[in-house]
N, C-alpha and C positions, 0 to 999 in steps of 0.2 A: 757862278760858283763862289762860295765864301772863302775867306782866307783859312787855310788849314790850321788845325790846332793839334798839339801833340801832348799826350800824357804818357810819360815814360816811353814805352815802345808801342804806343797806340796813336795812329794817325786818323784824325777826324776832319771831315769837311762836308759841305752840302753841295748838291748838284741841282742847278736850276732846271725846271721842266718847261716845256713849251707853253703850258697854260698858266704859268705864274706860280707854281708850287715848288717845293724843294724835296729832294731825296737825301736823307742823311747817309753818308758813307763812312764806314768804320773799317780801317785796315789794321789788322794785327801785324805790327811791323818789327818783327824780330826774327828774320829769316835764318840767322846763324843757329838759333835754338829751335828751328822749325816752328817759330811763333808760339812757343810755350807761354802759358798765361802766368804773369807775375801778379802779385797782389795789387801793385800800382795800376796795371792794365785792367784788372777786374774793377777796381774802384773808379777809374776813369771812365770805363764803359758804362758802369752803373749810373754815374753822374750825368753823362751825356744822354743816355736813354731816358732818364727821368725828365730831362729838359726837353728833349724832342717829343716826348709823349704829350707834353703840355703846350707845344708850339703848333698852332693851327696850320701854319704854312708847310710843315713837314708832313708828307703823306705816306712815307715808307722809309725803311732802313735797309741798306745794303751792307752785308757783313762778309769780309773776305780776309785772306791771309796774304802777306807780302811774299815775293819770290815765286819760284815755279816748282817748289817741292811740297809745300804743305799749307793747308788751311790752318791747322793747329794740331800739334803733336801731343798736347796734353798740358797738365799743370806744371808749375815751376817746382818740380820735386827736388831739384838740387838745392834750392834755398830752403825748402822744407827739411831736407836732410841736415843742413847746417843748423837750423833752429832746434831740431831734435837733439843733436849732439851738444848744443849749447844749453840744453835744459828747458827749451821753450816748447815742449810737446804737450804738457798736461793742461788741466783746467784749474784756474784760480777760484776757490770756492765762492768768494764774494764778487766775482766778475760781473754779476747782474747789477751791482751797485757801483762798481768801479771799473768801467769799461776799459780804461787804459791798462788795467792789470791783466787782461786776458793774454794768454800766450799767443805767440805769432801763429802757431799751427791752428789754434782755435779761430783766430781772426781770419786766416787764409781760407779755411774750409767754409766757415759760416758766410763770409762775403761771396765766395764762389757759388755756393748753393742758393743764396738769395738772388744772385744775378740769373742763375739758371731758371729759377722760379718766375722771375719777372719776364723773361723771354717767352716762357710758355703762355703767359697771359697778357702779352703786350698788346695795347689797343690799336696798333697800326701794323700793316704787313712788314715782316722781317724776312728778307731774302738772304739765306746763307749760301754762299758760293763755295761748296765743299770740294774744291779741287785738290788733288794730291793726297797727302797723309792727313787723316782725321782720326785722332785717337784720344781716349780718356776725356780730359776737360774740353777738347775740341768737339767731341760728340755731345758733351753737355750743352755747349752753345748751339750746335746745329740742331739737336733734337728739339729744342724749344722754339726754333724759328717757324713761322707760319708757312714759308715756302723754302724747301730744302733741295738744293741742286747738287747733284754729283756729276762728275765728268768721267770719260772712259779711263782716266788714269787715277781715279780716286781709290784710296785704300783705307778702309775703316777697321778699327779694332778697339776692344776694351782689354788691354794687356796687363791689367793690374796684378794678376797672379804672379807675374815675373818680378815685381818689386815689393811683394809683401803687403799689398793693399787689397782692394776688391773693387769691382765696378761700381763707382759712385756717381756723382753729378746727375742723380735721378735715374741711373741705370736699374736700380732695384725696382723702379716703376716701369720703365719701358721694356726691359728684358722680359718681364712677366707678361707683356702684351704681344710678344712675337709669336709666329705660328708654331703650334705644337710645343715641343721642348727645346726649340732651337735657341731661345734666349738663354736658357740654362747652360747649354753646351757652349755657346759663344762666351758667356761670362766666366765660365769655369776654365776654359782653355785659352782664351785670348785669340781665338781663331780669326783669321783675316777675312774681311768682306770686300768684294769688288762692288762696282756700281750697281750691277744687276741684283746682287745680294742685298744691298742697302735698300733698294726699292722693294724687294720681296719681304724683308723683315720689318719694314715701316720706318726706317731711319732716313729715307729720302723720298721726294715726291716727283722729281724730274731728272732725266739724264740729258745733259746738253754738252756738246763738245767744248773743250777748253778754249779752242780758237774762236768761239763765238762770244766770249765774255764782253768785249767792247761793243759788239753789235747788240747784245742784250741790254747793256746799260744805255746805249743810244736809243733803243726802242722804248725803254722805260721812260726816258726823258721826253719822248714825243707822245706818250700815251695820254689818254683822256682820264684824268684823275678824279672825276666826280664820284666814282665808286672805287676806292683804292684796291680792295681785294680783287675785284674783277679786272682791273687794269693790270695787276701783276700776273694774275692767272692767264690772261690772254697772251701776254708777251712770252711767258715761259712755255705755254702750250705750243705756240707757233714754232719756237726754236727747238723744242724737244721733238716735235713731229718731223723736223727736217733731218734728224740724224739717228733714228731708231736703230738703224742697221749697225751702229757702232757699239751697241751694248755688248759687254764681254760675256762669255759663257757663264751661267750661274754656277755657284758652288753649293749653296745651301739647299735650294729647292729640290734638286734631284736626290739629295741625301736626307731629306726630312725624315723619312721612315727609319733610316739607320740611326740618325741622331736621337730620335724618340726611343728607339730600342736600347741604345747605349746608356741612356740616362734614366732608364726605368729599372729601379732597384729597390730592395727592401729597406736599405738604410744608406746613409751618406758615405760611410767608409766603403761599402760594396760598390756604390755608384762610381766613386773616384777610381777604385781599382779597375773596374770594367773599362772606363775611358782610357786609363793609362795603358792597359793591356792592348788597346787598339793601336798602340804605337807600332806594332808589327804588321799592321794592316797593309794590304797592297794598294790601298787608296792613299795617295800622297797627301791630299788635303787633310784627311782625318788623321793620318800618321803624324803630320807636323803638329796638329793641334794637341794630340795625345802626348807627344814628347814635350811640348811646351808646358803642359800641366805637370808632367812628371818632374820637370826641372824647377817648377815653381814652388812657392811657399806652401807647405802642407797645412799650416794654420790658416792661411788665406783661403785655401780650397774649402776647408770646413766652414769658414765664415761666410763664403760666397753662397754655399748651399743653404745655410741657416738663414742668412739675410733674405734671400729670395723667397724662402718659405714664409718667413715672418711678414713680408711685405706684400704678399699676393693680393690681399684685399684692402690695402691701404691706399689713400689718395696720394697725389704727388706731394702735397705739403707735409703730410704725415711721414712719407718716405724720406723726404729731405731731412726732417728732424731726426729720424732714426739713423740716417747716414752720417750726420754730424757726430752723433754719439760714437758710432763704430769707427769713424775715421780717426777720432782722437785716441781711441783704444789701440788702433793699429800703430799709431805713432808712439804712444806711451808704453805699450806692453807687447805690441806685435812685432812683425818682421820688416816694417817699412824702412827703417834706417839701414838695416843690413842689405835689403834688396836694392835700394838706391845706390848704396856704396859699391856693391858688386857690379852693377850695370853701368853706372854713370860717373862715379867718383874714381875709384881705383880701376874700374873696367876690367877686372880679372874674370868676370862672369862665373865666379865660384862662391855663391852666397852660402854662408853658414847659418842655415835656418835653425830655429829653436827645436824643431821636431822633425821626425820622418813621417812619410805617408803611412797611415795606418796606426800611428802611435801618438795621436794628439789627444791629450786628456780632455774629457768633457768640461772639467772645471776651468781649463784655460779658455775654452770657447765661451762658456757662460760668462766669464769675467769681462769679456769684450762687449757684452751687450748690456752692461750696467751703465745707465746714464749718469754723467757727472752733475747733471742739473735736475732740479725739480721742475714741474711743469711751468711754474711762474717765472723761473729764471732762465729758461732755455733761450738762446740767442735767436732762434727761428720760430719762437712761439706765436708771432704775429702773422705768419704766412697764412693766407686765406685760400681755401679750396674752391675750385670751380666745379660745376656739374660734370664737365668732361673728364675731370681728374679722378672720377669715381667709377668709370666704366668697368665692366667685368673684365677679368684677365684670362689669358690662356692658362690652362693648368700646367704647372711645371713640377709639381710634387708627386 
């Protein structure tokens, strides 16, 4: 084992294997904030992943969260709120030539999305141990890993509707690839997923009990690493097979026809109203999701539907560029600052949204999709698509 290194709230070390290789281990170590991703954590992880990719002795990466509550509950939106209030939300026109002039919000989102993209195409196995809460930016990290593990106590969600944002970190890509219209419903309402749901919608690959974590790591250290992907697959398959009976009852799969019906409408305003009206449903899972949408940002609801429609046939790299544009708009002209204030700063849970449901002018929606950069100046212009990033999507429109 190497001496551990720390970047802000990021704990880094390597674990020696029996055959002389090493496994890089990353621990998001900010349990008080449920391991929320700061810019320093993002940059530290990016730097170390780049180094490990070029290091022949490193055969895989293990990614986990500290504490017993969360893998990662999302991005550092409290610091984002502070930056927006301080006037660091917009785009500096000449940022392509003067990188230091970019706003904090532009740097945060562009660095986060670049990290997500790297994880999707990382040349070595990445095992994400998604125990506990996995939300927002945490799903961005986990979705890109080659081997995604959930436990019986995992809870996943993209709850950005509640803070005036929209499901980002590549969600405009992976939500469109979920069965039926389930991705649309999950992104619009922030509905919660358990481990069985995560497996069904494609956000996880294996369910392993949280008590097996150390045993999994020990078996990985003892594995034959001549073929790294096979080594990881064999270990995880063995542990998953030993506790299949611990899978929680699924929520999404039995309701797929209902979700498809609720989100099948002639226009976005009608679709939103149909889902909100389901708040009186006798089904508590659907009722909770509908009420979450009803209390969320009306502008964000319209942006979510427009964004998913626009990104249906785009690759991951193209989606991340679109998301960066939209995230800056949500910070500069949307409801992000107000949503974070109400939920996490003042905690009054009484956001004063700019609009009411059914009363969002199309001009306000269109304005959020205007890119502040030309093609040559976009911070993510160099992201390269992989063939797998262009696979056909499930229909959501």
